[in-house]
A tleap script that builds the chain and sets N, CA, C and O, in Angstrom:
source leaprc.protein.ff14SB
mol = sequence {
  NMET ALA PHE SER ARG PRO ARG SER ALA ASP
  VAL ARG GLU PRO SER PRO ARG GLY ALA ALA
  GLY PRO HIE LEU LEU ASP ASN LEU GLY GLU
  ILE TYR LEU LEU ASP THR ALA VAL LEU ALA
  ILE GLY ALA ALA ARG GLU ASN ASP VAL ILE
  VAL ARG LEU PRO GLY VAL SER ARG HIE HIE
  ALA ARG ILE LEU ARG GLU GLY GLY GLY THR
  PHE TRP LEU GLU ASP VAL GLY SER ARG TYR
  GLY THR THR LEU ASN GLY THR VAL VAL SER
  ARG VAL ARG LEU SER HIE GLY ASP GLU ILE
  ALA LEU GLY GLY TRP ARG ALA THR VAL ASN
  LEU CGLU
}
set mol.1.N position { 0.951 -1.091 0.141 }
set mol.1.CA position { 0.148 -0.323 -0.301 }
set mol.1.C position { 0.978 1.378 0.152 }
set mol.1.O position { 1.503 1.660 1.229 }
set mol.2.N position { 0.880 2.014 -0.737 }
set mol.2.CA position { 1.554 3.081 -0.998 }
set mol.2.C position { 0.984 4.590 -0.518 }
set mol.2.O position { -0.138 4.891 -0.924 }
set mol.3.N position { 1.510 5.290 0.098 }
set mol.3.CA position { 0.539 6.393 0.439 }
set mol.3.C position { 1.714 7.719 0.416 }
set mol.3.O position { 2.907 7.525 0.649 }
set mol.4.N position { 1.109 9.130 0.078 }
set mol.4.CA position { 2.519 9.685 -0.094 }
set mol.4.C position { 2.248 10.701 1.252 }
set mol.4.O position { 1.146 10.792 1.793 }
set mol.5.N position { 3.575 11.518 1.728 }
set mol.5.CA position { 3.839 11.720 2.934 }
set mol.5.C position { 3.277 13.591 2.583 }
set mol.5.O position { 3.571 14.126 1.514 }
set mol.6.N position { 2.583 14.234 3.535 }
set mol.6.CA position { 1.954 15.135 3.738 }
set mol.6.C position { 3.280 16.040 3.410 }
set mol.6.O position { 4.380 15.617 3.764 }
set mol.7.N position { 3.137 17.520 2.603 }
set mol.7.CA position { 4.311 18.328 2.715 }
set mol.7.C position { 3.991 19.436 3.607 }
set mol.7.O position { 2.800 19.735 3.522 }
set mol.8.N position { 4.585 20.073 4.349 }
set mol.8.CA position { 4.569 21.356 5.296 }
set mol.8.C position { 3.577 22.735 4.416 }
set mol.8.O position { 3.166 22.679 3.257 }
set mol.9.N position { 3.487 23.317 4.913 }
set mol.9.CA position { 2.238 24.299 3.950 }
set mol.9.C position { 3.803 25.253 3.646 }
set mol.9.O position { 3.945 25.708 2.511 }
set mol.10.N position { 4.445 25.401 4.252 }
set mol.10.CA position { 5.237 25.980 3.477 }
set mol.10.C position { 6.669 25.360 2.780 }
set mol.10.O position { 7.801 25.806 2.965 }
set mol.11.N position { 6.376 24.480 2.131 }
set mol.11.CA position { 7.094 23.899 0.879 }
set mol.11.C position { 6.304 24.111 -0.150 }
set mol.11.O position { 5.075 24.155 -0.098 }
set mol.12.N position { 7.012 24.255 -1.156 }
set mol.12.CA position { 6.522 25.194 -2.267 }
set mol.12.C position { 6.123 23.915 -3.827 }
set mol.12.O position { 7.021 23.651 -4.626 }
set mol.13.N position { 5.328 23.573 -3.908 }
set mol.13.CA position { 4.968 22.630 -4.874 }
set mol.13.C position { 5.606 22.985 -6.001 }
set mol.13.O position { 5.655 24.169 -6.334 }
set mol.14.N position { 6.199 21.965 -6.761 }
set mol.14.CA position { 6.540 22.093 -8.218 }
set mol.14.C position { 5.033 22.911 -9.488 }
set mol.14.O position { 3.906 22.416 -9.487 }
set mol.15.N position { 5.252 23.642 -10.032 }
set mol.15.CA position { 4.254 23.993 -11.153 }
set mol.15.C position { 3.558 23.175 -11.878 }
set mol.15.O position { 4.292 22.591 -12.675 }
set mol.16.N position { 1.978 22.734 -11.995 }
set mol.16.CA position { 1.616 22.137 -12.527 }
set mol.16.C position { 2.219 22.088 -14.165 }
set mol.16.O position { 2.957 22.934 -14.670 }
set mol.17.N position { 1.689 20.869 -14.813 }
set mol.17.CA position { 2.267 20.712 -16.393 }
set mol.17.C position { 1.651 21.714 -17.039 }
set mol.17.O position { 0.607 22.262 -16.684 }
set mol.18.N position { 2.463 22.012 -18.230 }
set mol.18.CA position { 1.648 22.920 -19.228 }
set mol.18.C position { 0.935 24.668 -18.984 }
set mol.18.O position { 0.074 25.336 -19.559 }
set mol.19.N position { 2.116 24.931 -17.485 }
set mol.19.CA position { 1.714 26.307 -16.645 }
set mol.19.C position { 2.547 27.536 -17.550 }
set mol.19.O position { 3.774 27.633 -17.594 }
set mol.20.N position { 1.752 28.274 -18.125 }
set mol.20.CA position { 2.201 29.617 -18.434 }
set mol.20.C position { 2.743 30.448 -18.275 }
set mol.20.O position { 2.693 30.665 -17.064 }
set mol.21.N position { 3.319 31.177 -18.755 }
set mol.21.CA position { 4.288 32.046 -18.185 }
set mol.21.C position { 5.537 31.951 -18.067 }
set mol.21.O position { 5.966 30.802 -18.178 }
set mol.22.N position { 6.429 32.911 -17.843 }
set mol.22.CA position { 7.903 32.501 -17.048 }
set mol.22.C position { 7.952 30.859 -16.196 }
set mol.22.O position { 7.033 30.412 -15.510 }
set mol.23.N position { 8.770 30.435 -16.369 }
set mol.23.CA position { 9.147 29.169 -15.797 }
set mol.23.C position { 10.327 28.843 -15.963 }
set mol.23.O position { 10.936 29.536 -16.778 }
set mol.24.N position { 10.959 27.912 -15.412 }
set mol.24.CA position { 11.830 27.203 -15.193 }
set mol.24.C position { 11.733 25.216 -15.214 }
set mol.24.O position { 11.223 24.437 -14.408 }
set mol.25.N position { 12.410 25.003 -16.404 }
set mol.25.CA position { 11.766 23.160 -16.654 }
set mol.25.C position { 13.268 22.769 -16.339 }
set mol.25.O position { 14.321 23.121 -16.871 }
set mol.26.N position { 12.960 21.813 -15.156 }
set mol.26.CA position { 14.557 21.180 -14.783 }
set mol.26.C position { 14.655 19.796 -15.380 }
set mol.26.O position { 13.703 19.299 -15.981 }
set mol.27.N position { 15.880 19.137 -15.206 }
set mol.27.CA position { 16.230 18.335 -15.810 }
set mol.27.C position { 15.665 16.403 -15.251 }
set mol.27.O position { 15.821 15.292 -15.757 }
set mol.28.N position { 14.984 16.940 -13.964 }
set mol.28.CA position { 13.581 15.649 -13.438 }
set mol.28.C position { 12.321 16.123 -13.750 }
set mol.28.O position { 11.340 15.886 -13.045 }
set mol.29.N position { 12.282 16.906 -14.959 }
set mol.29.CA position { 10.871 17.026 -15.633 }
set mol.29.C position { 10.139 18.076 -14.592 }
set mol.29.O position { 8.934 18.113 -14.844 }
set mol.30.N position { 10.457 18.826 -13.644 }
set mol.30.CA position { 9.366 19.775 -12.864 }
set mol.30.C position { 9.151 21.187 -13.327 }
set mol.30.O position { 10.164 21.723 -13.777 }
set mol.31.N position { 8.443 21.652 -13.319 }
set mol.31.CA position { 8.000 23.131 -14.056 }
set mol.31.C position { 7.934 23.939 -12.753 }
set mol.31.O position { 7.165 23.547 -11.875 }
set mol.32.N position { 8.900 25.361 -12.503 }
set mol.32.CA position { 8.921 25.959 -11.441 }
set mol.32.C position { 8.113 27.279 -12.215 }
set mol.32.O position { 8.324 27.397 -13.422 }
set mol.33.N position { 7.361 28.092 -11.667 }
set mol.33.CA position { 6.977 29.197 -12.190 }
set mol.33.C position { 7.915 30.378 -11.554 }
set mol.33.O position { 8.210 30.345 -10.359 }
set mol.34.N position { 8.268 31.192 -12.228 }
set mol.34.CA position { 9.040 32.534 -11.991 }
set mol.34.C position { 7.928 33.697 -11.088 }
set mol.34.O position { 8.309 34.865 -11.010 }
set mol.35.N position { 6.978 33.419 -10.630 }
set mol.35.CA position { 6.060 34.170 -10.399 }
set mol.35.C position { 6.219 35.065 -9.101 }
set mol.35.O position { 5.310 35.867 -8.886 }
set mol.36.N position { 7.153 35.017 -8.320 }
set mol.36.CA position { 7.465 35.496 -7.088 }
set mol.36.C position { 8.864 36.549 -7.462 }
set mol.36.O position { 9.705 36.329 -8.334 }
set mol.37.N position { 8.800 38.046 -6.271 }
set mol.37.CA position { 10.186 38.544 -6.365 }
set mol.37.C position { 11.622 38.044 -6.287 }
set mol.37.O position { 12.633 38.542 -6.781 }
set mol.38.N position { 11.431 36.592 -5.316 }
set mol.38.CA position { 12.540 35.762 -5.508 }
set mol.38.C position { 12.041 34.327 -5.639 }
set mol.38.O position { 10.953 33.776 -5.466 }
set mol.39.N position { 13.529 33.850 -6.094 }
set mol.39.CA position { 13.074 32.255 -6.057 }
set mol.39.C position { 14.361 31.569 -5.510 }
set mol.39.O position { 15.496 31.608 -5.984 }
set mol.40.N position { 13.909 30.932 -4.400 }
set mol.40.CA position { 15.507 30.387 -3.812 }
set mol.40.C position { 15.663 29.003 -4.120 }
set mol.40.O position { 14.744 28.183 -4.130 }
set mol.41.N position { 17.028 28.745 -4.405 }
set mol.41.CA position { 16.967 27.319 -4.819 }
set mol.41.C position { 18.201 26.723 -4.018 }
set mol.41.O position { 19.155 27.479 -3.840 }
set mol.42.N position { 18.253 25.635 -3.600 }
set mol.42.CA position { 19.113 24.450 -2.884 }
set mol.42.C position { 18.834 23.412 -2.458 }
set mol.42.O position { 17.867 22.764 -2.860 }
set mol.43.N position { 19.673 23.017 -1.498 }
set mol.43.CA position { 19.144 21.452 -1.073 }
set mol.43.C position { 18.410 21.464 0.240 }
set mol.43.O position { 17.750 20.511 0.655 }
set mol.44.N position { 18.642 23.101 1.132 }
set mol.44.CA position { 17.811 23.017 2.442 }
set mol.44.C position { 15.900 23.132 2.328 }
set mol.44.O position { 15.560 23.771 1.331 }
set mol.45.N position { 15.097 22.781 2.911 }
set mol.45.CA position { 14.125 22.814 3.358 }
set mol.45.C position { 13.232 24.018 3.121 }
set mol.45.O position { 12.082 23.942 2.687 }
set mol.46.N position { 13.861 25.126 3.442 }
set mol.46.CA position { 13.562 26.646 3.382 }
set mol.46.C position { 13.363 26.955 2.109 }
set mol.46.O position { 12.490 27.796 1.894 }
set mol.47.N position { 14.037 26.425 1.039 }
set mol.47.CA position { 14.116 26.664 -0.326 }
set mol.47.C position { 12.711 26.591 -1.260 }
set mol.47.O position { 11.890 25.695 -1.061 }
set mol.48.N position { 12.538 27.496 -2.171 }
set mol.48.CA position { 11.670 27.500 -2.616 }
set mol.48.C position { 11.444 26.065 -3.881 }
set mol.48.O position { 10.567 25.204 -3.942 }
set mol.49.N position { 12.308 26.249 -4.506 }
set mol.49.CA position { 13.021 25.106 -5.539 }
set mol.49.C position { 13.987 24.050 -4.277 }
set mol.49.O position { 14.963 24.544 -3.711 }
set mol.50.N position { 13.558 22.677 -3.999 }
set mol.50.CA position { 14.526 21.861 -3.399 }
set mol.50.C position { 15.417 21.122 -4.056 }
set mol.50.O position { 14.873 20.100 -4.476 }
set mol.51.N position { 16.483 21.182 -4.315 }
set mol.51.CA position { 17.146 20.201 -4.848 }
set mol.51.C position { 18.547 19.513 -4.478 }
set mol.51.O position { 19.697 19.945 -4.557 }
set mol.52.N position { 17.923 18.030 -3.956 }
set mol.52.CA position { 18.855 17.467 -3.377 }
set mol.52.C position { 19.887 16.076 -4.134 }
set mol.52.O position { 19.883 14.849 -4.037 }
set mol.53.N position { 20.770 17.189 -4.958 }
set mol.53.CA position { 21.717 15.986 -6.126 }
set mol.53.C position { 23.018 17.037 -5.518 }
set mol.53.O position { 23.122 18.179 -5.070 }
set mol.54.N position { 24.188 15.486 -5.916 }
set mol.54.CA position { 25.491 16.049 -5.528 }
set mol.54.C position { 25.711 17.333 -6.494 }
set mol.54.O position { 25.321 17.486 -7.651 }
set mol.55.N position { 26.730 18.531 -5.358 }
set mol.55.CA position { 27.180 19.575 -6.023 }
set mol.55.C position { 25.969 21.001 -5.870 }
set mol.55.O position { 25.906 22.041 -6.526 }
set mol.56.N position { 25.058 20.463 -4.645 }
set mol.56.CA position { 24.072 21.210 -4.925 }
set mol.56.C position { 24.119 21.789 -3.200 }
set mol.56.O position { 23.933 21.052 -2.231 }
set mol.57.N position { 24.391 23.165 -3.138 }
set mol.57.CA position { 24.332 23.532 -1.372 }
set mol.57.C position { 22.986 23.779 -0.964 }
set mol.57.O position { 21.972 23.713 -1.659 }
set mol.58.N position { 23.102 24.090 0.319 }
set mol.58.CA position { 22.201 23.848 1.010 }
set mol.58.C position { 21.549 25.555 0.438 }
set mol.58.O position { 20.353 25.744 0.215 }
set mol.59.N position { 22.188 26.198 0.348 }
set mol.59.CA position { 21.333 27.982 0.135 }
set mol.59.C position { 22.629 27.933 -0.843 }
set mol.59.O position { 23.821 28.129 -0.605 }
set mol.60.N position { 21.782 27.521 -2.299 }
set mol.60.CA position { 22.940 27.880 -3.647 }
set mol.60.C position { 22.558 29.327 -4.473 }
set mol.60.O position { 23.141 30.393 -4.277 }
set mol.61.N position { 21.865 29.194 -5.076 }
set mol.61.CA position { 21.105 30.286 -5.334 }
set mol.61.C position { 20.019 30.721 -5.843 }
set mol.61.O position { 19.174 29.825 -5.824 }
set mol.62.N position { 19.475 32.077 -6.482 }
set mol.62.CA position { 18.239 32.511 -6.592 }
set mol.62.C position { 17.860 33.149 -8.083 }
set mol.62.O position { 18.663 33.295 -9.005 }
set mol.63.N position { 16.933 33.376 -8.096 }
set mol.63.CA position { 16.683 34.004 -9.169 }
set mol.63.C position { 15.835 35.239 -8.916 }
set mol.63.O position { 14.897 35.025 -8.149 }
set mol.64.N position { 15.920 36.239 -9.288 }
set mol.64.CA position { 15.415 37.739 -8.782 }
set mol.64.C position { 14.509 38.158 -9.934 }
set mol.64.O position { 14.940 38.204 -11.086 }
set mol.65.N position { 13.243 38.466 -9.616 }
set mol.65.CA position { 12.580 38.886 -10.729 }
set mol.65.C position { 12.200 40.673 -10.703 }
set mol.65.O position { 11.395 41.085 -9.868 }
set mol.66.N position { 12.651 41.328 -11.375 }
set mol.66.CA position { 12.648 42.851 -11.410 }
set mol.66.C position { 11.256 43.387 -12.587 }
set mol.66.O position { 10.799 42.763 -13.545 }
set mol.67.N position { 10.841 44.845 -12.015 }
set mol.67.CA position { 9.613 44.764 -13.128 }
set mol.67.C position { 9.676 45.000 -14.640 }
set mol.67.O position { 10.811 45.266 -15.036 }
set mol.68.N position { 9.061 44.978 -15.240 }
set mol.68.CA position { 8.957 44.530 -16.931 }
set mol.68.C position { 9.490 43.564 -17.179 }
set mol.68.O position { 9.821 43.409 -18.355 }
set mol.69.N position { 9.791 42.552 -16.243 }
set mol.69.CA position { 10.114 41.073 -16.310 }
set mol.69.C position { 11.611 40.816 -16.938 }
set mol.69.O position { 11.827 40.320 -18.044 }
set mol.70.N position { 12.549 41.237 -16.040 }
set mol.70.CA position { 13.423 40.863 -16.317 }
set mol.70.C position { 13.732 39.899 -14.823 }
set mol.70.O position { 13.044 39.955 -13.804 }
set mol.71.N position { 14.863 39.098 -15.022 }
set mol.71.CA position { 15.131 38.102 -14.492 }
set mol.71.C position { 16.299 38.026 -14.233 }
set mol.71.O position { 16.821 38.457 -15.261 }
set mol.72.N position { 17.382 37.674 -13.299 }
set mol.72.CA position { 18.536 37.539 -12.552 }
set mol.72.C position { 18.754 36.348 -12.053 }
set mol.72.O position { 17.929 35.633 -11.485 }
set mol.73.N position { 19.828 36.135 -12.253 }
set mol.73.CA position { 20.211 34.525 -11.537 }
set mol.73.C position { 21.405 35.209 -10.968 }
set mol.73.O position { 22.067 36.040 -11.589 }
set mol.74.N position { 21.677 34.751 -9.565 }
set mol.74.CA position { 22.494 35.035 -8.381 }
set mol.74.C position { 22.890 34.063 -7.765 }
set mol.74.O position { 22.101 33.245 -7.292 }
set mol.75.N position { 24.309 33.950 -7.637 }
set mol.75.CA position { 24.705 32.500 -6.695 }
set mol.75.C position { 24.605 33.251 -5.404 }
set mol.75.O position { 24.707 34.478 -5.405 }
set mol.76.N position { 24.409 32.566 -4.294 }
set mol.76.CA position { 24.410 33.194 -2.941 }
set mol.76.C position { 25.602 32.378 -1.976 }
set mol.76.O position { 25.625 31.649 -0.985 }
set mol.77.N position { 26.570 33.004 -2.949 }
set mol.77.CA position { 27.809 31.814 -1.869 }
set mol.77.C position { 27.709 30.444 -2.069 }
set mol.77.O position { 27.981 30.001 -0.953 }
set mol.78.N position { 27.580 29.887 -2.494 }
set mol.78.CA position { 27.651 28.552 -3.090 }
set mol.78.C position { 28.832 27.716 -2.682 }
set mol.78.O position { 29.911 28.187 -3.044 }
set mol.79.N position { 28.881 26.583 -2.012 }
set mol.79.CA position { 30.226 25.881 -2.209 }
set mol.79.C position { 30.708 25.537 -3.392 }
set mol.79.O position { 31.912 25.534 -3.651 }
set mol.80.N position { 29.762 25.209 -4.225 }
set mol.80.CA position { 30.630 24.460 -5.650 }
set mol.80.C position { 29.985 25.530 -7.127 }
set mol.80.O position { 29.841 25.125 -8.281 }
set mol.81.N position { 29.813 26.361 -6.818 }
set mol.81.CA position { 29.406 27.154 -8.236 }
set mol.81.C position { 28.007 27.249 -8.721 }
set mol.81.O position { 27.126 26.427 -8.469 }
set mol.82.N position { 27.889 28.227 -9.374 }
set mol.82.CA position { 26.509 28.289 -10.463 }
set mol.82.C position { 27.112 28.764 -11.794 }
set mol.82.O position { 27.792 29.762 -12.030 }
set mol.83.N position { 26.623 27.653 -12.706 }
set mol.83.CA position { 27.248 28.124 -14.169 }
set mol.83.C position { 25.502 28.522 -15.127 }
set mol.83.O position { 24.463 27.880 -14.978 }
set mol.84.N position { 25.663 29.496 -15.865 }
set mol.84.CA position { 24.485 29.777 -16.463 }
set mol.84.C position { 25.355 29.428 -18.194 }
set mol.84.O position { 26.489 29.816 -18.477 }
set mol.85.N position { 24.306 28.512 -19.239 }
set mol.85.CA position { 25.370 28.150 -20.194 }
set mol.85.C position { 26.421 27.711 -20.444 }
set mol.85.O position { 27.038 27.885 -21.495 }
set mol.86.N position { 26.823 26.972 -19.338 }
set mol.86.CA position { 28.719 26.397 -19.192 }
set mol.86.C position { 29.176 27.392 -18.484 }
set mol.86.O position { 29.875 26.943 -17.576 }
set mol.87.N position { 29.120 28.401 -18.468 }
set mol.87.CA position { 30.230 29.822 -17.433 }
set mol.87.C position { 29.928 29.506 -16.011 }
set mol.87.O position { 29.036 28.746 -15.635 }
set mol.88.N position { 30.661 30.085 -15.347 }
set mol.88.CA position { 30.456 29.967 -13.783 }
set mol.88.C position { 29.643 31.471 -13.954 }
set mol.88.O position { 29.563 32.042 -15.041 }
set mol.89.N position { 29.132 31.940 -12.845 }
set mol.89.CA position { 28.402 33.249 -12.963 }
set mol.89.C position { 28.702 33.512 -11.144 }
set mol.89.O position { 29.110 32.710 -10.304 }
set mol.90.N position { 28.345 34.816 -11.022 }
set mol.90.CA position { 27.496 35.378 -9.708 }
set mol.90.C position { 27.032 35.748 -9.639 }
set mol.90.O position { 26.745 35.991 -8.467 }
set mol.91.N position { 26.036 36.522 -10.910 }
set mol.91.CA position { 24.902 37.664 -10.994 }
set mol.91.C position { 25.160 37.745 -12.642 }
set mol.91.O position { 26.187 37.956 -13.287 }
set mol.92.N position { 23.572 37.445 -13.101 }
set mol.92.CA position { 23.644 37.741 -14.620 }
set mol.92.C position { 22.310 38.016 -14.657 }
set mol.92.O position { 21.539 37.996 -13.697 }
set mol.93.N position { 21.985 38.349 -16.127 }
set mol.93.CA position { 20.691 38.120 -16.316 }
set mol.93.C position { 20.397 37.114 -17.354 }
set mol.93.O position { 21.229 36.658 -18.139 }
set mol.94.N position { 19.172 36.810 -17.297 }
set mol.94.CA position { 18.195 35.856 -17.837 }
set mol.94.C position { 18.064 36.077 -19.089 }
set mol.94.O position { 18.015 37.263 -19.416 }
set mol.95.N position { 17.956 34.899 -20.306 }
set mol.95.CA position { 17.642 35.434 -21.310 }
set mol.95.C position { 16.601 33.717 -21.702 }
set mol.95.O position { 17.120 32.690 -21.263 }
set mol.96.N position { 15.724 33.621 -22.208 }
set mol.96.CA position { 14.793 32.774 -22.713 }
set mol.96.C position { 15.487 31.410 -23.619 }
set mol.96.O position { 15.735 31.424 -24.825 }
set mol.97.N position { 15.695 30.348 -22.738 }
set mol.97.CA position { 16.610 29.317 -23.449 }
set mol.97.C position { 18.072 29.321 -22.408 }
set mol.97.O position { 18.958 28.468 -22.466 }
set mol.98.N position { 18.053 30.078 -21.813 }
set mol.98.CA position { 19.488 29.667 -20.953 }
set mol.98.C position { 19.246 28.174 -19.997 }
set mol.98.O position { 18.219 27.537 -19.760 }
set mol.99.N position { 20.740 27.952 -19.574 }
set mol.99.CA position { 20.328 26.461 -19.472 }
set mol.99.C position { 21.367 26.722 -17.976 }
set mol.99.O position { 22.552 27.053 -17.997 }
set mol.100.N position { 20.404 26.426 -16.575 }
set mol.100.CA position { 21.111 26.794 -15.379 }
set mol.100.C position { 21.996 25.270 -14.562 }
set mol.100.O position { 21.442 24.171 -14.589 }
set mol.101.N position { 23.132 25.428 -14.013 }
set mol.101.CA position { 23.742 24.178 -13.774 }
set mol.101.C position { 23.995 24.546 -12.621 }
set mol.101.O position { 24.885 25.383 -12.474 }
set mol.102.N position { 23.234 23.992 -11.389 }
set mol.102.CA position { 23.576 23.828 -9.964 }
set mol.102.C position { 24.143 22.267 -10.090 }
set mol.102.O position { 23.601 21.423 -10.803 }
set mol.103.N position { 25.181 22.056 -9.376 }
set mol.103.CA position { 26.107 20.660 -9.302 }
set mol.103.C position { 25.520 19.693 -10.472 }
set mol.103.O position { 25.735 19.987 -11.648 }
set mol.104.N position { 24.722 18.452 -10.101 }
set mol.104.CA position { 23.587 17.876 -10.994 }
set mol.104.C position { 22.664 18.253 -11.265 }
set mol.104.O position { 21.946 17.486 -11.907 }
set mol.105.N position { 22.169 19.543 -10.966 }
set mol.105.CA position { 20.888 19.698 -11.348 }
set mol.105.C position { 20.971 20.743 -12.598 }
set mol.105.O position { 21.726 21.715 -12.600 }
set mol.106.N position { 20.284 20.478 -13.417 }
set mol.106.CA position { 19.877 21.279 -14.873 }
set mol.106.C position { 18.740 22.266 -14.880 }
set mol.106.O position { 17.810 21.609 -14.413 }
set mol.107.N position { 18.298 23.453 -15.142 }
set mol.107.CA position { 16.946 23.805 -15.887 }
set mol.107.C position { 17.426 25.063 -16.881 }
set mol.107.O position { 18.315 25.915 -16.878 }
set mol.108.N position { 16.025 24.571 -17.945 }
set mol.108.CA position { 16.041 25.570 -19.049 }
set mol.108.C position { 15.421 26.554 -18.608 }
set mol.108.O position { 14.494 26.184 -17.888 }
set mol.109.N position { 15.510 27.789 -18.717 }
set mol.109.CA position { 14.432 29.087 -18.707 }
set mol.109.C position { 13.717 29.236 -19.696 }
set mol.109.O position { 14.232 29.320 -20.811 }
set mol.110.N position { 12.174 29.313 -19.489 }
set mol.110.CA position { 11.278 29.628 -20.295 }
set mol.110.C position { 10.841 31.174 -20.046 }
set mol.110.O position { 10.469 31.433 -18.902 }
set mol.111.N position { 10.849 32.183 -20.959 }
set mol.111.CA position { 10.315 33.627 -20.408 }
set mol.111.C position { 9.644 33.988 -21.248 }
set mol.111.O position { 9.506 35.198 -21.422 }
set mol.112.N position { 8.852 32.850 -22.240 }
set mol.112.CA position { 7.929 33.572 -23.239 }
set mol.112.C position { 6.470 32.856 -22.837 }
set mol.112.O position { 5.441 33.175 -23.433 }
savepdb mol mol.pdb
quit
């Protein structure tokens, strides 16, 4: 008999399939909407996107949303670094189609 463990109210669920608007699509098949001012990514439970894979720090990176639909990727002092399209970055503006990599986790940026 299978059962699902209830998630606490402070854990953000992945977005539903076919979600419209700016989002991330990761290599695990999950979609995360970019609909908040800050989207925190890392292995710790308090992140919006929880990634428990090798090379992902507890508090690894975040995506910042500015008015007018501008998005920034920012490494928050991770141990292993954050890459965008294969280049290590500390803070960089995101564009449609960019690939973010944190350790073993990859996500494609969709801004359309």
